[in-house]
Residue, then its C-alpha position, 0 to 999 in steps of 0.5 A: m500500500t503506497g502513495g507515490p511521488p508527485s505525478a507528472g504535471a503536478a505543481p512542485e511539492a516541498l519534499y518534506r510534504l511527501p512523507v506527510r502525504m504518504l503517512g497521513d493515514l497512519v498518524s495525524p499530518r499535524a503530528l508529522e509536520r511537528i516531528l519534521q519541524d523539530a528535526a529541521q530546527a535541531r539541524g539549524l534548517t527549515p523543513e523546506t530545506l531538508t535533503p532526501a538523505m536528511l528526511e530518510e534519517i528522520l523517517k528511520r528514527e523519529v517518524f518510525k518511533r512515532l508510528q509504532l505508537s499506533v501501528p505494529a512495528a512491521l507495518a510501520k517499517r514497511r510504510v516508512s520504506d515505501v516513503i523512502a523509496a518515493l523520496l529517492e524517486a522524487g529526487p531533490p526539490p527544485a531550486p528556487t527561481p529568481d523571478g518569484g517562486e509563488q508564480q512558478q508554483l501557481t503555474g505548476l498547480e494550474e498545469g496539474a489541475r488541467r488533468f482533471t478538467l473532464y471531471f468538473d462535477w467532482p467537489e474537489t474540482q469545484r473547490l480547486r477552481g475557487v482556490l486557483g481563482v482567488a490565488r491569482q487575484q491575491l498574487q496580483a495584489g501582492q498577497d501571500i498565497t502559500p496557504l492557497l497553494r498548499e490547499g490546491q496541492d492537497l486537492i490535486t493529491l485527492m483528485e489523483r487518488r480519486l482518479q486512480e480509484g476510479l480507474v480500478a472501478q472502471a476496469q472492473d466495470l469493463a470486464e463485467l460489461q465484456a462478459a455480459f456482452r458475450r452472453v447477449q451478443g447473439m440476440g442482435g439488434k441496435d441495443v447490442r450494437r450500441l453496447e458494443s460501441l460503448i464498450a469499445q469507447i470505455e476500453e479505449a478510455q481505460g487505456q488512456g487513463v480517462l474515466l467515462p462514467a456516463e458511458v459506463e452508466r449507459a452501457r450498464n443500463i443497456t446490459f441490464t435491459l438485454r439480460k433481463l429480456l434474455e432471462s424473461s424469455v425463460v420466465q414467460p415461455l410460449s405455450s405449446g397449443e392448449v397446454p401451458v408450459p410451467l414457469d422455470p423457478e430458477a429463471q425467475a430467481r435469476v431475473l429477480a437477482l439481476e434486478q437486485e444487483y442492478v438496484t444495488r449498484q445504482l444506489a451505491d452510485l447515488a450515495r457517492e454522487f450525492g454525498p455532499v447533498v446528504r451532508a448538507r441535508p441531514d433530513l435526507e439520511a432518514r430517507i436513505r435508510a428507508v430506501r436501503g431497508e426497502h432494498a434489503s427486503g427486495t422491494v426496490k425497483a429500478e423505477t424507484v431508484n430513478a425517482w430517488r435520483m430526481e429527488l436528490e437532484n432537486a435537493r441539490d438545486a435547493v441546497l445550492a440556492t440556499q448556500r448562495e443566499e447564506l454567502a450573501g448574508i455573511e458577506a454583508r455582515l463582514a462588510d461592517l467589521p473593522a479591518s484586521p488580519e483575521l477579517e482579511e483571511a475570512r474574505v479570502a475564504l469567502d471569495v473561494v466559497r463564492l467561486t465554488l458556488a458559482g461553479g455549481g459546487l456545494a460549500t457546506d463545511e466552508l460556510r459553517d466555518l465562515h459562520g464561526t469566523l463571523a461570530a468570533l469577529e463580531a463577539t470577541p475580536g481580540a481573541a479572533a486569531r486564537l478562536l480561528a486557529g482552533q476552528r481550523e484545527l477542528a476542520e482538519v480533524e473532521r476532514a481526516a476522520r472521513d476517510v477512517p472507518g468509524a472515526a467520523g461517528d466516534l468523533a462527531p459528539q466531541l467535534a460538536a462540543a468543541r465547536e460549541a465551546l469556540a462559539r462561547g469564546e472558549s479555547v479547545d484542546t484538540e489533543a484528545l480528538w487527535t488521539a482518538l483519531e489516530r487510534r482509529m487510523g491504526e485500526a484502519a491500517q491493520q484492517r487494510q493490511d488484513f485486506d491485502a493479505r486476504a486479497d493475496s490469498v484469493i489470488r493465490e487460491y484462484d491460481t489453483v482452480r483457474h484451469l477449470a471452465g465455467e462462469t464461476t471460475q471466469k467471474l472469479g478470474r475477473m475479481a482476482e484482477t480487480l483485487r490485484a489492482q485494489r491491492r496496488l492502490g495507496p491510502m484509500s478513500a472510504d468509498a474505495r475501502e468499501r469497494y475493496a471489502q465488497t470485492l473480497t467478500d464476493a471473491e471469497a464466496l466465488l472461491a468457495e463455489a469454485h472449490a465445490e465445483y472442482q470437487a464435483a468435477q473430481e467426483v464426476t471423473a471418479s464415477f466415469g473412471a479414467d479410461a471412460l472419461s478419456g474415451l468421452l473426450n474423443v468426441f472431438d475427433f468425430g468418433g476417433g483419434a486423440g482426445g481434447d479438453a472439455a469446458g463447461g459454463l453456467f450462462g443461464a437457461a433458455a426458453p423451452a419450445a415444442p420439440p420438432a421432428a428429427s427431420d426439422l432440426p438444423d444440421d448437426t443438432w440434437r435433443v438429449q434427455g438424460s443420456e438418451i438422444t431423443a431427436g437428431r440423426a444417429d452419430p456415435a460421437v453424440l452418445g459420449v457428449a450425451a453422457l457428459l450432459a447427464q453429469a452436467t445436469l446433476l451438477g446443475l449446469q445450464t450451458v455446456r461448451l466443449e472446444d479443442g480447436r478442431v470441433a466445438w460443441a454447445a448445449r443448453q438446458d431446454g427448461a424441461g429437463g433436457w438439452r439442445l445440443a449442436r456441433g460445429a467447426n468453432a464456437a463462432a460458427l455455432e453461434d452464427r448458425v444455430g445460436g438462436w435455436l440453442a437459446t429458444g428452440e425456434i428454427r429461423r427460416 
């Protein structure tokens, strides 16, 4: 778990900030900065002038000792080693230029921000626009912009993390979309072609390190519609004459599971997209809990999610309008106050909020802090500097707590009490808050280490079953790739950590299924005997020659249809019941495949595919306990020629 050196195009960063950034999930940034400040002073230097060699020494001694207070020594050693490696990669800090270092840093910051112009709806992007706009104004007025530059760099770091996390999630989406496309490809039609085009766009963007959330969303919607249509052909089959065909309960269950999977993903996306709205409107928390409760009972439909989205969009518009009114009121009251350094600081913060709101972003926390600043300036102007310093530190604690599991809830009462004390003009001691937060940081670091160990175990175990065919193993393979990518991420946001945990849970469940299928396959082999199984594999030679490899998979059942006469079947197709051929021309090779299908029925498989480069077989359950079986030169030829018949039993003329 590492964070790396500054990315290409980012603004130059003081070298001492790199350890603060990379270790800020284990111990408070304030504590790290104090350690570096004290170590620099002991050497007669400032933190900005520390060399990589000096920082390495400080990391190995003072920082390592401090980390051991919150995390195990082995974990502290590994993370310190990661920072040292990043320091060596980053190289020496850039030399100051005679034409103004702040201008150079601001230019570098603006160049770094351009990487994220596509993501204009991110709260960090909206905030950064405001920070850069005010920094330009302050620089032209000859004011110190160091705090704005630091905040801008921190925002770019957050966006870089969000981008990397998003690319991991997008790669997972892409793999699932590609797998789903293979299942619906044979349906044909404009939706399938549109899905293929979207997948190609997403694949190209992934290769370029670009997120396409709208395209991913459209592709998922089309996939959901197509898969539901495919499965519905099983749930509502055509009747044969006057005799109704019974509904397939397994197919009904698959449709329900498909809908619930879709709704789960939609709700998770809404939670991420509208998180700032919910923070601004606590009353929406109850609505969220109600929707999640309904979803847990399986009663939430896609239409409900769409209505919930519209409700949240309306709430966002209302919150934005309210915050703009709040800002106007604060600005008017600040205009009546006497000049002071604290008032100037408040006006800079107000300008950043104004630009953020003008760009459509919310500024809930910033407006709350401005209200606190205004109250301090109006009530106790002499103590304003002390109160504002306390307010800034509380805000820092709160921001840090949001990415630490359980910390935000733990600290909420203490933070509220501290803010009430500040409002009364009292001083606050934040040491207890930092101590509680660092305890949670240590627990989170240990949890992350456990996650990584579990991921390593799943990946290692997958390698032992990857030779098996079937949908379970294929899906497990996709999840193993996702786990590899998640494993490589540095410090994670709360959303990314939640996705990591969910991927692990799902992958471990699939791994258990894969082991069970492997055991079942071993039992099938034992029931046939090695010689008998070898003979069955000779079906690839059309009745003679060497055997090939067999592969089976679960892709979903198809709609049953009335069995046609043998003469009406397409060429090289058969109907199988048990291990008997019930329709189709006689062929010795088919008897071997029929015996395999009898075992596949016992294993609960719905679709079986066998291919070795010389011949391919495909079989689908017909929903009535039998199989539709076809043979061809390869899988593609089979799909083109009889894919429709295998899926529905209908013969296209």
